[in-house]
MIKOLKOL-550792 format. One record per residue: residue in one letter; x, y, z of N, C-alpha, C in turn. Coordinates in Angstrom, 3 decimals. Layout:
% MIKOLKOL-550792
  residuo       npx       npy       npz      capx      capy      capz       cpx       cpy       cpz
        A         X         Y         Z         X         Y         Z         X         Y         Z
...
END
This chain:
% MIKOLKOL-550792
  residuo       npx       npy       npz      capx      capy      capz       cpx       cpy       cpz
        X   -31.072    -2.623   -13.752   -31.801    -3.508   -13.137   -30.496    -4.366   -11.863
        X   -28.993    -4.822   -12.345   -28.048    -5.196   -11.966   -27.662    -4.468   -10.621
        X   -27.610    -2.939   -11.393   -26.982    -2.300   -10.077   -28.437    -2.495    -9.140
        X   -29.342    -2.415    -9.381   -30.911    -2.809    -8.101   -30.690    -3.578    -7.296
        X   -30.437    -4.869    -7.873   -30.188    -6.566    -7.229   -29.113    -6.514    -6.298
        X   -27.746    -5.594    -6.797   -26.758    -6.063    -5.872   -27.097    -4.816    -4.571
        X   -27.835    -3.496    -5.110   -28.002    -3.067    -3.710   -29.214    -3.690    -2.621
        X   -29.301    -4.713    -3.091   -30.713    -5.424    -2.349   -29.704    -6.569    -1.456
        X   -28.413    -6.820    -1.917   -28.049    -7.770    -1.541   -27.365    -7.768     0.065
        X   -27.672    -8.099     0.694   -26.996    -8.016     1.648   -25.476    -7.803     2.406
        X   -25.013    -7.663     3.370   -22.734    -7.584     3.067   -22.753    -8.527     2.671
        X   -23.153    -9.836     3.735   -22.106   -10.623     3.166   -22.572   -11.624     2.032
        X   -23.609   -11.458     1.302   -24.304   -11.743     0.068   -22.784   -10.887    -0.959
        X   -23.139    -9.575    -1.023   -22.299    -8.965    -1.654   -20.341    -9.313    -1.535
        X   -19.991    -9.701    -0.641   -18.892   -10.387    -0.208   -18.848   -11.328    -0.692
        X   -19.267   -12.024    -1.155   -19.245   -13.518    -1.462   -19.425   -13.419    -2.871
        X   -20.150   -12.445    -3.808   -20.329   -12.121    -4.997   -18.982   -11.179    -5.459
        X   -18.561   -10.875    -4.710   -17.403    -9.394    -4.537   -16.023   -10.787    -4.957
        X   -16.296   -12.328    -4.173   -15.088   -13.087    -4.315   -15.309   -13.801    -5.303
        X   -16.758   -14.423    -5.959   -16.619   -14.993    -6.918   -16.027   -14.253    -8.298
        X   -16.313   -12.951    -8.656   -16.310   -12.065    -9.517   -14.721   -12.080    -9.812
        X   -14.310   -11.901    -8.598   -12.307   -11.741    -8.756   -12.158   -12.938    -9.397
        X   -12.636   -14.555    -9.217   -12.194   -15.360    -9.836   -12.317   -16.156   -11.040
        X   -13.229   -15.191   -11.732   -13.706   -15.053   -13.074   -12.979   -14.861   -14.259
        X   -12.195   -16.067   -14.961   -11.001   -15.211   -16.260   -11.722   -14.238   -16.647
        X   -10.591   -13.528   -17.225   -10.754   -12.455   -18.150    -9.146   -12.443   -19.006
        X    -8.881   -11.464   -19.440    -8.105   -11.138   -20.609    -6.529   -10.373   -19.703
        X    -5.490   -10.893   -19.530    -4.789    -9.876   -19.017    -4.218    -8.976   -19.312
        X    -4.167    -8.252   -18.860    -4.610    -6.409   -19.130    -2.890    -6.227   -19.708
        X    -2.020    -7.341   -19.296    -0.232    -6.708   -19.826     0.230    -7.253   -21.395
        X    -0.262    -8.237   -21.546    -0.307    -9.430   -22.790    -0.949   -10.036   -23.765
        X    -2.395    -9.345   -23.036    -3.637    -9.895   -23.705    -3.891   -11.608   -24.147
        X    -3.318   -12.313   -22.713    -4.057   -13.115   -22.925    -4.937   -13.594   -22.168
        X    -5.680   -14.713   -22.911    -6.888   -15.279   -22.620    -7.070   -16.968   -22.761
        X    -7.722   -17.570   -21.604    -8.433   -16.518   -20.294    -7.181   -16.599   -19.888
        X    -7.265   -15.585   -18.674    -6.541   -15.694   -17.081    -6.911   -14.508   -16.149
        X    -6.128   -14.463   -15.058    -6.675   -13.156   -14.445    -5.945   -12.006   -15.141
        X    -6.497   -10.806   -14.219    -6.337    -9.433   -14.834    -4.934    -9.030   -15.017
        X    -4.060   -10.091   -14.240    -2.617    -9.956   -15.538    -2.357   -11.253   -14.924
        X    -1.539   -12.011   -15.784    -1.232   -13.570   -16.066     0.130   -13.767   -15.006
        X    -0.127   -15.050   -15.089     1.491   -15.616   -13.905     2.390   -15.179   -14.588
        X     2.163   -15.361   -15.929     3.464   -15.417   -16.691     4.368   -13.115   -17.182
        X     3.034   -12.967   -16.832     3.401   -11.528   -16.796     4.164   -10.833   -15.140
        X     3.224   -11.394   -14.346     3.599   -11.353   -13.054     5.111   -11.625   -12.905
        X     5.630   -13.010   -12.948     6.858   -13.512   -13.592     7.801   -12.327   -14.106
        X     7.580   -11.958   -15.347     8.265   -11.019   -16.058     8.541    -9.863   -15.374
        X     7.615    -9.283   -15.121     7.440    -7.476   -14.817     7.742    -7.377   -12.857
        X     7.531    -8.723   -12.024     7.563    -8.418   -10.819     8.411    -9.196    -9.836
        X    10.052    -9.511   -10.890    10.874   -10.062   -10.621    11.669    -9.753    -8.805
        X    11.821   -11.078    -8.593    12.266   -10.815    -7.326    13.689   -10.196    -7.511
        X    13.768    -9.112    -6.207    14.838    -7.783    -6.529    15.635    -7.936    -5.154
        X    16.522    -7.804    -4.705    17.014    -7.699    -3.238    16.739    -6.141    -3.246
        X    16.137    -6.154    -1.928    15.865    -4.490    -1.801    16.345    -4.221    -0.365
        X    16.227    -3.065    -0.045    16.912    -1.958     1.414    15.594    -2.818     2.155
        X    16.110    -2.884     3.517    14.783    -3.959     4.537    14.312    -2.528     5.130
        X    14.855    -1.530     5.224    13.998    -0.206     5.650    13.744     0.773     4.616
        X    13.660     1.004     3.660    13.038     1.769     2.852    12.986     0.978     1.479
        X    13.238    -0.654     0.580    12.577    -0.878    -0.155    13.314    -0.315    -1.307
        X    14.647     0.031    -1.508    15.395     0.929    -2.656    16.036    -0.448    -3.091
        X    16.042    -0.667    -4.184    17.150    -1.950    -5.030    18.228    -1.737    -4.615
        X    18.603    -2.934    -4.082    20.455    -2.814    -3.835    21.432    -4.065    -4.309
        X    22.595    -4.155    -4.514    22.829    -5.602    -5.155    23.045    -6.589    -4.177
        X    22.857    -7.991    -4.251    22.619    -9.075    -4.029    24.026    -9.175    -2.775
        X    23.354    -9.473    -1.460    24.128    -9.681    -0.334    24.032    -8.464     0.528
        X    23.495    -6.918    -0.131    23.022    -6.048     0.849    22.448    -5.604     1.805
        X    21.932    -5.233     2.489    20.807    -5.387     3.836    20.381    -3.384     3.360
        X    21.416    -3.038     3.654    20.425    -1.940     3.886    21.310    -0.581     3.213
        X    20.641     0.279     2.680    21.510     0.870     1.972    21.923     2.290     2.761
        X    22.680     2.963     2.066    23.948     3.779     2.753    23.013     4.980     3.521
        X    21.791     5.499     2.763    20.986     6.375     3.332    19.982     5.681     4.876
        X    19.791     4.625     4.804    18.870     4.024     5.913    20.417     3.628     7.114
        X    21.381     3.634     6.561    22.243     3.657     8.137    22.273     4.485     8.473
        X    23.170     5.696     7.520    23.165     7.380     8.395    22.116     7.663     8.691
        X    20.957     7.427     8.259    19.925     8.176     8.799    18.152     7.453     9.359
        X    18.351     6.371     9.765    17.366     5.085     9.826    15.819     5.553     9.928
        X    14.892     5.337     9.038    13.580     5.683     9.138    12.854     5.342    10.278
        X    12.023     6.068    10.628    10.909     5.476    11.655    10.071     4.173    11.075
        X    10.948     2.979    10.158    10.452     1.786     9.719    11.382     0.488    10.502
        X    10.716    -0.357    10.879    11.592    -1.157    11.511    11.849    -2.419     9.928
        X    10.996    -2.090     9.044    11.135    -2.913     7.803    10.281    -2.216     7.137
        X    10.021    -2.443     5.435     9.946    -2.065     3.738    10.100    -3.475     3.107
        X     8.657    -3.458     2.687     8.420    -4.540     1.366     7.588    -3.988     0.476
        X     8.312    -4.628    -0.739     8.347    -3.974    -1.996     7.600    -4.732    -2.860
        X     6.323    -5.264    -3.678     6.619    -6.324    -4.700     6.522    -6.108    -5.868
        X     6.987    -5.118    -6.180     7.528    -4.733    -7.544     8.011    -3.345    -7.765
        X     8.354    -3.099    -8.668     9.203    -1.845    -9.287     8.211    -0.844   -10.167
        X     8.424     0.403    -9.359     7.392     1.316   -10.305     7.661     2.012   -12.033
        X     7.440     0.725   -12.668     7.981     0.399   -13.678     6.660    -0.219   -14.574
        X     6.475     0.203   -15.886     5.971    -0.534   -16.865     5.701    -1.948   -16.970
        X     4.747    -3.027   -16.125     2.942    -2.128   -16.817     2.376    -1.752   -15.427
        X     3.317    -1.529   -14.385     2.699    -1.772   -13.039     1.726     0.241   -12.990
        X     2.688     1.001   -13.571     1.822     2.445   -13.410     0.507     3.001   -14.220
        X     0.885     1.659   -14.959    -0.839     1.942   -15.850    -1.877     1.122   -14.700
        X    -1.724    -0.075   -14.352    -2.472    -0.642   -13.520    -2.986     0.061   -12.830
        X    -2.320     0.509   -11.952    -2.250     1.145   -10.945    -3.018     2.898   -10.856
        X    -2.599     3.284   -12.127    -3.916     4.821   -12.471    -4.708     4.241   -12.752
        X    -5.258     2.876   -13.306    -6.660     2.038   -13.267    -7.485     2.235   -12.708
        X    -6.313     1.562   -11.554    -6.973     1.180    -9.811    -7.645     2.965    -9.136
        X    -6.839     3.364    -9.308    -6.963     4.835    -8.482    -7.854     5.809    -8.983
        X    -7.174     5.899   -10.112    -7.534     7.450   -10.679    -8.973     7.477   -12.145
        X    -9.052     5.856   -12.036   -10.393     5.606   -12.965   -11.366     4.973   -12.593
        X   -11.561     5.048   -11.102   -12.937     4.037   -10.519   -13.139     2.696   -10.534
        X   -11.577     2.049   -10.929   -11.577     0.635   -11.226   -10.966    -0.223    -9.824
        X   -12.010    -0.136    -8.933   -11.770    -0.690    -7.566   -11.640    -2.333    -7.804
        X   -12.127    -2.732    -8.402   -12.139    -3.907    -8.910   -10.550    -4.704    -8.783
        X    -9.467    -3.410    -9.335    -8.123    -3.800    -9.373    -7.624    -4.698    -8.151
        X    -8.374    -3.886    -7.229    -7.691    -4.397    -5.176    -7.246    -5.738    -5.659
        X    -8.435    -6.661    -6.016    -8.233    -7.776    -5.348    -6.515    -8.757    -6.340
        X    -6.635    -8.505    -7.384    -5.367    -8.909    -8.361    -3.840    -8.433    -7.821
        X    -3.721    -6.537    -7.483    -3.078    -6.383    -6.859    -2.540    -6.594    -5.923
        X    -3.942    -6.483    -4.983    -3.114    -7.005    -3.027    -2.962    -8.573    -3.293
        X    -2.946    -9.434    -4.077    -2.624   -11.125    -4.452    -1.137   -10.755    -4.842
        X    -0.766    -9.818    -5.072     0.671    -9.975    -6.367     1.395    -8.698    -4.665
        X     0.755    -8.326    -4.181     1.581    -7.340    -3.032     1.856    -8.950    -2.109
        X     0.718    -9.958    -1.451     0.737   -10.820    -0.814     2.040   -11.628    -1.166
        X     2.108   -11.790    -2.575     3.184   -13.027    -2.937     4.463   -12.549    -3.240
        X     5.023   -11.124    -2.547     5.757   -10.893    -2.364     6.407   -11.197    -1.036
        X     8.015   -11.751    -1.287     9.065   -11.767     0.088     8.710   -11.541     1.450
        X     8.558   -12.324     2.342     8.147   -11.869     3.556     7.088   -10.702     3.888
        X     5.868   -10.552     2.995     4.805   -10.031     2.939     4.045   -11.105     3.864
        X     3.872   -11.798     3.574     3.133   -12.795     4.675     3.397   -13.184     6.320
        X     4.260   -13.350     6.274     4.873   -13.362     7.768     4.288   -11.942     8.487
        X     4.783   -10.825     7.557     4.178    -9.813     8.588     3.568    -9.360     8.894
        X     1.864   -10.497     7.759     1.333    -9.856     7.780     0.002   -10.785     8.752
        X     0.299   -11.936     8.803     0.348   -13.051    10.392     1.342   -12.783    11.519
        X     2.242   -11.773    11.574     2.440   -11.545    12.717     1.657    -9.645    13.397
        X     1.369    -9.158    12.636     0.917    -8.057    12.827    -0.442    -7.971    13.446
        X     0.032    -7.164    14.712    -1.568    -6.779    15.184    -2.674    -6.156    15.137
        X    -2.040    -5.116    14.184    -2.797    -4.043    13.112    -2.224    -3.525    12.374
        X    -3.564    -3.581    10.537    -3.056    -3.726     9.424    -3.821    -2.106     9.145
        X    -2.605    -1.315     8.907    -3.407     0.423     8.655    -3.210     1.058     7.516
        X    -4.274     0.949     6.388    -3.928     2.062     5.407    -3.096     2.943     5.642
        X    -2.593     3.432     4.812    -2.768     4.951     4.417    -3.688     5.559     4.391
        X    -3.803     6.556     5.031    -5.507     7.554     4.777    -5.196     8.447     3.867
        X    -6.401     8.962     3.439    -6.182     9.822     2.185    -6.743    11.036     2.741
        X    -6.237    12.324     2.350    -7.018    13.675     2.857    -8.070    13.647     2.063
        X    -8.954    14.315     2.814   -10.631    14.434     2.396   -11.182    14.379     1.283
        X   -10.349    15.359     0.712   -10.597    16.019    -0.601   -10.255    14.838    -1.556
        X    -9.031    14.081    -1.707    -8.869    13.456    -2.369    -9.588    12.586    -2.558
        X    -9.946    12.137    -1.268   -10.797    10.304    -0.725   -12.296    10.676    -1.550
        X   -12.902    12.123    -1.500   -14.169    12.901    -2.351   -14.111    12.386    -3.362
        X   -12.911    12.814    -4.073   -12.658    12.958    -5.724   -12.674    11.549    -6.310
        X   -11.444    10.648    -5.458   -11.772     9.468    -5.751   -12.980     8.271    -5.657
        X   -13.258     8.378    -4.344   -14.989     7.472    -4.009   -13.847     6.502    -3.208
        X   -12.831     6.101    -3.244   -12.394     5.191    -2.420   -10.471     5.233    -2.206
        X   -10.189     4.946    -0.952    -8.810     4.892    -0.856    -8.531     4.115    -0.972
        X    -7.427     3.512    -2.110    -6.743     2.796    -2.853    -6.310     1.586    -1.740
        X    -5.182     1.987    -0.588    -4.773     1.593     0.211    -4.943     0.279     1.220
        X    -6.482     0.949     1.497    -7.770     0.628     2.180    -7.798    -0.408     1.490
        X    -8.723    -0.311     0.046    -9.252    -1.606    -0.665    -7.894    -2.751    -0.239
        X    -6.665    -2.535    -0.857    -5.585    -3.072    -0.482    -5.575    -3.929     0.551
        X    -5.327    -3.051     2.018    -5.432    -3.761     3.139    -6.280    -4.501     3.504
        X    -7.587    -4.268     3.260    -8.998    -5.192     3.635    -8.876    -6.678     2.315
        X    -7.992    -6.751     1.729    -8.214    -7.751     1.169    -6.675    -8.804     1.761
        X    -6.030    -8.287     1.989    -4.325    -8.390     2.376    -4.898    -9.244     3.909
        X    -5.417    -8.221     5.300    -6.231    -8.704     6.463    -6.834    -8.238     6.489
        X    -8.255    -8.707     6.214    -9.366    -8.162     6.560    -9.535    -8.324     7.963
        X    -9.455    -9.186     9.347    -9.613    -9.206    10.305    -8.802    -8.159    11.027
        X    -8.222    -7.740    10.951    -6.784    -6.771    11.002    -7.071    -5.523    10.896
        X    -7.214    -5.089     9.649    -7.230    -4.361     9.051    -8.333    -3.116     9.665
        X    -7.896    -1.471     9.952    -8.599    -0.832    10.531    -7.982     0.636     9.893
        X    -9.034     1.177     9.779    -8.909     2.193     8.501    -9.284     3.747     9.525
        X    -9.168     3.767    10.590   -10.235     4.283    11.344    -9.669     5.103    12.342
        X    -7.589     4.793    12.314    -7.224     4.694    13.625    -6.359     5.584    13.525
        X    -5.367     5.444    12.008    -4.519     6.761    11.187    -5.515     7.367    10.629
        X    -5.263     8.518    11.119    -6.047     9.759    10.271    -5.049    10.681     9.282
        X    -5.822    11.305     8.705    -4.637    12.554     7.439    -5.655    14.005     8.050
        X    -5.147    14.318     8.710    -6.085    16.064     9.391    -5.421    16.970     8.587
        X    -4.688    16.405     7.901    -4.050    18.129     7.122    -3.897    18.243     5.847
        X    -4.450    18.747     4.894    -3.931    18.450     3.278    -3.505    19.358     2.915
        X    -1.967    18.514     2.111    -0.650    19.308     1.828    -0.458    19.244     0.684
        X     0.534    20.111     0.064     0.279    20.878    -1.563     1.155    19.271    -2.305
        X     0.662    19.156    -3.042     1.348    18.124    -4.135     2.643    17.961    -3.981
        X     3.245    16.745    -3.621     4.911    16.483    -3.355     5.469    16.643    -4.607
        X     4.756    16.230    -5.752     5.887    15.932    -6.877     6.780    17.376    -7.385
        X     8.049    17.273    -7.555     8.838    18.330    -7.484     9.669    18.619    -6.648
        X     9.870    17.937    -5.313    10.057    18.411    -3.919    11.419    17.554    -4.012
        X    11.943    17.552    -3.319    13.049    16.559    -2.466    12.743    15.905    -1.457
        X    13.057    14.886    -1.015    13.097    14.250     0.108    12.952    15.245     1.014
        X    13.765    15.516     1.764    13.553    16.746     2.615    12.540    17.827     2.751
        X    12.576    17.814     1.510    10.724    18.897     1.272     9.793    18.093     1.368
        X     9.526    17.168     1.198     8.352    16.518     0.660     8.386    15.934     2.878
        X     9.445    15.529     3.650     9.207    15.691     5.038     8.664    16.716     5.625
        X     9.340    17.813     5.023     8.658    19.173     5.352     7.002    19.284     5.336
        X     7.401    19.365     4.201     5.272    19.329     3.740     4.839    18.599     4.648
        X     4.456    17.228     5.225     3.892    16.480     5.572     4.021    16.600     7.397
        X     4.270    17.259     7.912     4.379    17.535     9.238     3.323    17.661     9.694
        X     2.290    17.240    10.250     1.235    17.111    11.228     0.299    17.000    10.521
        X     0.652    16.635     9.391    -0.177    15.869     8.463    -1.174    14.408     8.901
        X    -0.262    13.611     9.822    -1.198    12.702     9.893    -0.992    12.435    12.000
        X    -2.229    11.825    12.223    -2.389    11.804    13.629    -3.162    10.554    14.072
        X    -3.300    10.106    15.678    -4.137     8.718    15.906    -5.462     9.357    16.215
        X    -6.211     8.599    15.887    -7.443     8.891    16.110    -7.348     9.076    17.644
        X    -7.455    10.678    18.285    -7.227    10.534    19.823    -7.879     9.898    20.808
        X    -9.518     9.157    20.521    -9.900     8.273    21.917    -9.301     7.089    21.519
        X    -8.907     6.308    20.550    -7.679     5.304    20.250    -6.531     5.340    20.264
        X    -5.945     6.162    20.795    -4.902     6.378    20.455    -3.715     5.250    21.132
        X    -4.245     4.782    21.779    -3.198     3.788    23.015    -3.719     2.560    22.270
        X    -4.238     2.548    20.985    -4.717     1.211    21.103    -3.530     0.507    19.885
        X    -1.620     0.982    19.689    -0.778     1.059    19.214     0.174     0.875    20.098
        X     0.259     0.916    21.319     1.177     0.984    22.189     1.217    -0.299    22.370
        X     2.397    -0.863    22.138     3.148    -2.059    22.126     2.400    -3.312    20.990
        X     2.030    -2.784    19.795     1.664    -3.612    18.678     2.138    -3.558    17.945
        X     2.624    -4.823    17.373     3.270    -4.891    16.132     2.296    -4.202    14.745
        X     2.697    -3.437    14.079     1.838    -2.971    12.896     2.500    -3.049    11.470
        X     1.357    -2.654    10.870     1.868    -3.184     9.337     0.874    -2.064     8.705
        X     1.794    -0.831     7.946     1.701     0.042     7.298     1.268    -0.415     5.709
        X     0.016     0.047     5.125     0.170    -0.218     3.256    -0.067     0.556     2.634
        X     0.281     0.808     1.333     0.139     1.667     0.788     0.240     1.363    -0.506
        X     0.105     1.831    -1.633     0.093     1.714    -3.007     1.204     1.669    -3.648
        X     2.234     3.107    -3.786     3.574     3.623    -4.548     4.161     4.132    -3.246
        X     5.511     4.235    -3.087     6.312     4.939    -2.141     7.417     5.129    -3.329
        X     7.466     6.751    -3.463     8.237     6.963    -4.287     9.356     7.761    -3.038
        X     9.395     8.796    -2.709    10.500     8.894    -1.196    10.401     8.629    -0.313
        X     9.629     7.862     0.186     9.198     7.468     1.558     8.620     8.491     2.581
        X     8.752     9.587     2.049     8.449    10.569     3.117     6.952    10.453     3.538
        X     5.858     9.901     3.134     4.329     9.910     3.475     4.284     9.178     4.631
        X     4.870     7.983     4.214     5.144     6.336     5.000     5.598     6.410     6.644
        X     7.134     7.300     6.111     8.305     7.758     6.859     7.534     8.715     8.512
        X     6.329    10.303     7.469     6.086    11.052     8.708     4.576    10.048     9.222
        X     3.770     9.341     8.562     2.548     8.375     9.228     3.482     7.183    10.258
        X     4.369     6.598     9.727     5.018     5.632    10.601     5.795     6.764    12.187
        X     6.499     7.700    12.346     6.640     8.722    13.191     5.454     8.837    13.965
        X     4.392     8.977    13.689     3.296     9.179    14.664     3.278     7.747    15.075
        X     2.886     6.464    14.977     2.802     5.296    15.443     3.885     5.100    16.107
        X     5.183     5.583    15.835     6.448     5.439    16.691     5.957     6.167    17.951
        X     5.647     7.451    17.983     5.498     8.569    18.897     4.231     7.759    20.306
        X     3.809     7.030    19.411     1.887     6.567    19.918     2.508     5.051    20.898
        X     3.797     4.514    20.300     4.094     3.589    21.609     4.308     2.353    20.771
        X     3.985     2.440    19.287     4.051     1.157    18.358     5.583     0.101    18.815
        X     5.309    -0.866    18.376     6.713    -1.973    18.935     7.332    -1.903    18.064
        X     6.914    -2.638    16.463     7.190    -2.703    15.683     6.661    -2.131    14.434
        X     7.078    -1.456    13.254     6.080    -0.831    12.152     7.158    -2.081    11.110
        X     6.295    -2.117     9.955     6.417    -2.675     8.806     5.899    -1.926     7.673
        X     6.195    -1.362     6.757     5.160    -0.890     5.092     5.406    -1.599     4.677
        X     4.088    -2.235     4.100     4.289    -2.967     2.724     3.477    -2.181     1.276
        X     4.742    -2.257     0.768     3.996    -1.024    -0.510     4.172    -2.010    -2.238
        X     2.643    -1.884    -2.981     3.053    -2.563    -4.034     4.063    -2.506    -4.985
        X     4.220    -0.850    -5.234     5.262    -0.706    -6.409     5.963     0.468    -5.545
        X     7.579     0.204    -5.942     8.420     1.297    -5.022     9.048     1.803    -6.502
        X     9.367     3.215    -6.745     9.900     4.179    -7.297    11.978     3.612    -7.146
        X    12.315     3.212    -8.058    13.704     2.959    -7.941    14.788     4.117    -7.744
        X    14.665     4.738    -7.993    15.215     6.120    -7.315    15.036     7.051    -6.007
        X    15.573     7.413    -5.372    14.559     8.488    -4.611    14.761     9.610    -5.409
        X    13.617    10.347    -4.694    13.070    11.839    -5.284    14.798    12.720    -5.336
        X    15.210    13.292    -6.402    16.446    13.820    -6.416    16.205    15.428    -5.487
        X    17.220    15.688    -5.050    17.225    16.562    -3.810    18.325    17.386    -3.887
END
């Protein structure tokens, strides 16, 4: 009955209901405190502390250091890269529930965590377009939704465009590959919608993704945007692995 009732709601009513349900207190998924948001403030403070990160790839750095050696010697096609937390417990479990168990309701609390990271709010305000990293067709069909799009539309609903940056080629799994191998694996995987390619020219773009491992996917997508004439590209990710993939 509830499913039928929701089906009959208008789009605006469904949006209002979703916003209301996002605010309903629940048990913290980490410390089990009650009542709390899906992840309570105490756990966010403990497990997503402020960390000095490279401004171009978001790897952790000593205080006072702006860029890692790799980004100085071989700058990626990103002007900035921001991450909310390390890809370490409890975040892999939360993200896995979100991505692989069909629990799209995690998008709202995870987007709130991402928005609270330093410099993310200004990046979103200054952006002309916010683009979620696209999924391959098979993976999108398997999951039922694109987790990056779910995050992006909660971060900047009026600027999010999920149909401009496309994934046009399936690629083998990236696990076990070095950074260079990942980049080669992703060559030709992304493209701009041909009839709208001019939309990125001269624009400030924010790319959104959930997890950044080696950066190969974000760098490949950013290169497509750079070739298309984007003026400034910032990547914002929920979680960043602490070390680059071994090569």
